[in-house]
N, C-alpha and C positions, 0 to 999 in steps of 0.2 A: 802291646795295642796296637791296632791300626784302625784305620776309615771303615774297613768291612764292618768292624763290630759294631756299628750304629746300627740300629735296628730298621725294620720295614723299608729300607731303601737303602742298595749299597753305592758306595761310591768309589771311583777309579782314582789311584794317584799315579801320576806319571811324571817322569823326571825326563826333561827333554833336553836335547845335545847341549844347549848354553848353559845348563845347570839350572833352569827356572822348573819350579815345580809348579803342576797342574792338576788340579783335582775336580773331577766331572760327577755331579750329582743328578742324574735323569731323574725329573719329576713330572707328574702328570695331572698337577694341579689347575695349570692354566696352558691350555693349548697354545696360546701366542704370546710367550713370555720366554725369554731366556736372559739370564742376570749375570754379570761378572764382576768379582772385585780381583784387584791385584793388590796385594801389599806386601811393605818390607820395613824394617826397623830403620831409625835414624831423624826424619822428620825435620822440624824447625830446632830441635835442642841443638844441631849439630854447627848452629850458628848464632853470632854473637850480636852487641848493641847495635853496629852499623847498619843490619838487616832489619832490625826489628819491624819497620813499617814496611818493608818489602816482604815480609812473612806474613802479614796481617792482611795484605791484599794480593797475596800470591793466587789463590783458589779464583777471585775475581779477575783478574788481570789474564791468568791463562785461559780462563772460560771465555773471554772476548777476542781473544787470539784466533788466528787462523790455522789451517794446517796443511803442510805439503805447499802444493801451489796454489790453496785456496785462500783469499782473506775472510774475514768471519762472515762478512754477508753473501761471498760467492758458495761457502760452505754450507750456508742456511738453504740456499737454492738449490743447490746440490742433493740436498737430502730431503726435499719436498716432497711428499708422499711416500716417505720411507718413517717406520718407527725404530726410531734408534737414536742413540746418543752415548757420549763418554764425556768424563772429565777426570782431571787429576785434583787430589786434595791433600795439602800439605797441614797434616796434623802435628803436634807437639813431639810425637816420639814416632811416628810413622809417616810413610808416604802410600798415597793409594792411588789406583786408576779405579774408578766406578763406571761400568757400562752396562746397558740393557737393548735388548732387539727384541723383534718377534722371529721365528723360524727363517723365515723368507729374507730376513734382511740381515742374518747373523755375520754374512760375510765381510757387509760394511761395519758393524760393531770392530771386527778384528782388525779392519784397515786402519780406521780411526785411533783404535787403541795402539796399534803400531806406530802409526804418525806420532802420538803425542808421546812417547818414549823416544822418537828419533826427530822430529822435523814440526815442532811449535813454529807459527809463522807470525812475527810480527805483523799488527795492524795498527798504524800508529792514528788512524782516524777514529777508531773505536776508544783507543787508550786517550787522546785527547777527550773525548764525549765523556769519559770515566770521570777524567780530573774536575771539568767542567759541574759535573752533577755532585762530586764530592765536595769542591768548593761551596757549592750552594748548599748543600745538607749539614757541612759543619759549621759554617757559618752561624745556621739558625740553630744550632744544637741546643744552646743555653736556655732557649725559649720553650725547649719540650723537657717538661718536668721526667718523662720515661726516659729521656737520653742523659740526663743529668744523674737519674737514680744508676741507670746502667753503668755509668763511668764511676760511680760511688761503689757499686758491687765489683765490677774489676779492680780497682784500686785497693779497695779493703781487703777482699778474699784473698788477695796474692801478696801482700804485705808491700804494697806501693813498687812492686816490680814492674819497671816500664814495659818488660816483655809482654807482659799480660794487660795492659792499659789498651782500652778502645783509642782509635787513630783520631785525632784532633786537627784543627786546621793548619796550626804550623808543623805538621809531618807530611803535609802534600809533597814540599818542594823535595822531602827524601826518597819519594817513590822514583824507581830506577828501572823503567822496562827493561833495558839491557840486562841488569842484573837478576831480575825476576827470570829472565829466560836464561841466565847461565845458572842460576839455583836449580832449576828446572831439569837443565841439563845435567848438573851433578848428581842429582838425586835418583835421576831415572835411567843415567848411563850403563848400569850394570843389570840388565834383566836376571841375569843369574841369581841374584840376591831375592827375586821375588817367587811369592807364590800367587798364583791365579787358582780362584775357586770360581768354576762355571756351574750353575744349577739352572734347570729349566727343561723344557721340552723340545730337546735336541736329538738329533739323529747321529749315533757315535761314530758309524761310519763315514757320515758326510763331515761331523765336527773335527776328525782328526786331522786330516788333510790340511783344515783350515790353521788347526794350531801348530802342525809343522811349517807351514809358510808364512805364518805371522807372528806364533811367539816364540818358537825355537830361533826364528831367522835374528831377532834381537838382539844388538850388541850385548856383550858380555865379558867382563875381565874376570880373572881368577882372584881376584881381591875378595877377600872375605865379608860377609855382611858387617857394615859399621853397627853397634850398638848404640842406642839413644844415648845421650847424655842426661844425667838429673838436672832438672831445669825449675820443676814444680816449686813453688814457695808459698804454700798455703800459710796465713797467719795461725800462729799458735798462741794456744792459751785463750783467755774471754777477750775478745776485741768488740767493742761498739762504736759504731758510727751512726750518732744520730744528729740530722741536720733538717733547717729549715730550706724551702726553695719559695721565691717569689713567683706567684702565678696567678692569672686571673680566674681561672678555675680552679676549685680546691680539690687537690689530689694528695692523698697519702699513702705510703707504700710501705711495708716491711718484709723483711727477708732474714730468716734465719739458718744459718747452718751449723751441723755438728759433725764433727769427723774423728775418727780413729783409724789407726794403721793396723790393720787386721788380716790373715790369712785370706787370700783370694780362692774361696773354694764353693763348690755347688751349695751346700749347706748355709754358708755365709752370705752367698748371693740371693738365696730364697729367703732367708729372714731379714735381711736389710730390704727387701722388696716389701714383704708383708708388713715391718714396721711403718713405713713409708705410708701403705695404703690405710693402715688401722690409724695411723695420726691424722690423715686426710680426712677419714671419717670422724673424727673427734672433733677437728676445726671447722668442718662444714656444718655440724649439729651444734656447737655450742658458739662459735662467732658468728656464722650468717645465719642459721634459721633460729636460734634461741635469742641472739642479741641484736641482729640485723647491723652488726659492727663492722661487718666487710662485704663487698660485692660478689666475691668468689675468694676460696682459699682453701689452699691444697697442701700437699707433703708429698715427699716421694725419696725413695731410698735407693742407692745405688753403689757401684764399686767405680772409684777414679783408677785406672790402671796406668796412669801416665807416669807413676814414678815406678822406681825401684822397688820402695816398700807400697803395695795395695793398700788404698783408704777406703774405708766403708764411711759414706757420707750419707748424709740425711738432709733434706731441705724442706723448708716453709715458705710458699711466697703468698702474702696476703695485702692484695690492693684494700685500703681500709675506708671506711666512712670516717673522714676528717674530724666529725665531731665525737666520734668514738675510738679515735685510735690508739688511745690510752689504754681503753677495756680491750679491745684486739690484741695487743702486744701482751698484755697480763694473759688473757686467755692463750695466748700462744704458748707462753711460759708453763701454767698450770697443765696444760694438755698433756704437754709431755712430760712434766713431773708426776703428775697422776698414774701415767702409764708405765713410770719405773716401778709403780707400787702393785699396780693389778692392770692386766690386759682384758677386756670384756670378751667373755666367751663367744657370745653372738657375733660380734665384730669379727672377731678371728676367722669364724667359720665361715661369715660371707666372704672374707678375704679368700680363704681358701678356697672357695667355691668356684670364686669368680678366676682364679689363676690355673686351677684345674681346667675351666672350660677354656680359659684364653689359650692353656696350652694346644689345645685339639685345633683350635684356629691357628695359632701360630705355627702348628708343624706343617699347614697345607700352604706355606708361604714361601717362594724360594730365597726371599731374603732371611728368613728365620734360620734356613740350612746354611747361607753363606756366613753368618755370623755363628751359628754354631761349630762349625768346620775351622772358621778362623780360631776360634777359641780353644778348640781342640787342638790344632796346628801350633798356636804360640806358646799355650800355657800347659799343654798335657791335660787339658779338663774336658771331660764329656758332661755338658750340662743338658744332655737331651735322656740318656736311657734312665736314669734314676730319679728325673725331675719331679714325676707326680708323686713317687713314694716318698721323697723328700719335702714336698709340701703337705701332703698327709699327714706326715710325722711331726708335724709343727705344732707346739702346746702354747698355753697361755703361759707356762713357765718358762719354757725355752724362749718366746718371744720378748718377754720381761727381762729374761738373764742377759739376752743379747745385748737387748738395749741399754741396760745398767753398765756393762761391759764396754760398750761404744763410748756412752757418756762418762765414764770415769777420766778417760783421756782428758778431760778439761778443755778441750778444742769447741770454743761458740764462735761464731762469728756473727754480729746481728747487725744491720743497717736498716736505719728507719727513715725516712723522709716524711715531712709533715710540711702543710702549707702556710706561707706567710702572703695573703691577701694582698693584692695590689688595689687600690681602689680606680674602678675603670675610668 
């Protein structure tokens, strides 16, 4: 199988002289858009506890840095009038470069991408500004119920693993700009490990010389791509974190998560998405509309692929009416339990209709093709060709059985925050 098997629009797959793979996907959805993503395995997982704070702020610090001979401010001035951007992103198991431009600014996009791989410039002034902003934001963090809740979600979900905790005030002293630049250098020094996917309205005769000039000339070593290390530590079994927060304004929030290790396939991906959407409909009706127990309420299903064993994840999020928090939580539990016995045929049909309609909308987006090609390159999975057929094949029984299989793992993480009112 190769990328030419993707229907409707062909892709070209090139390997350039330094070993990098470049995949071109010419589209005509938007006249003025070209998107590019480069990716390679490794990411934050290759670094230990001494770098946790640097890793959490990597994207931000690199984003405020300069490039080549330009400081951050000079770079903004140089790009005035151009529609172009590029940035680096260090995920847990991958490193990425994301970029976009218009056809007329495509060379600038390649130039910026080249410099992100080879010459990120320290900008101390911007870095000091960031430290000041962080200091202010983190000092006042405890006054924000949302921030307190976010911290609790991170610590509870990942079993109190400091790698996944949100940055705290005492972490600021551990941020080391030179070390962040060093990590960037290490992660992007071997362009031969990277796959560059370019989608949009480009002229192939124009873009190929630019690929030669700016991608094929990137430094590369003969070193084989490093795989990522297993670092994900989702809490196992049933974990409940229920706490009160002192606040002047009453605020209550619940977050539920259920997960199970499952094969990452097109069919399972479609099923977990459908389960999340149906659950969302159930919660909106029972919790918000019927009982007015929440301001909004939703669920989502997706796959977490940041582990050697992919996981089907189901999450529900519910900012609740504090006076009816107990009722809302009960309905969160009842909603999913009822769905394990019976899936409503009308709700499933609505979700299927939405998914089929959305598939047509997505297939006209360059970002969709970049993602689809990435999944194909990395996992050998074609999420495009049989997508609609797989959605149409969903039945009330297959969706219910899938949900039961997921819940059989017994992994459920519940975080509930309720207010302890402070008299003004």
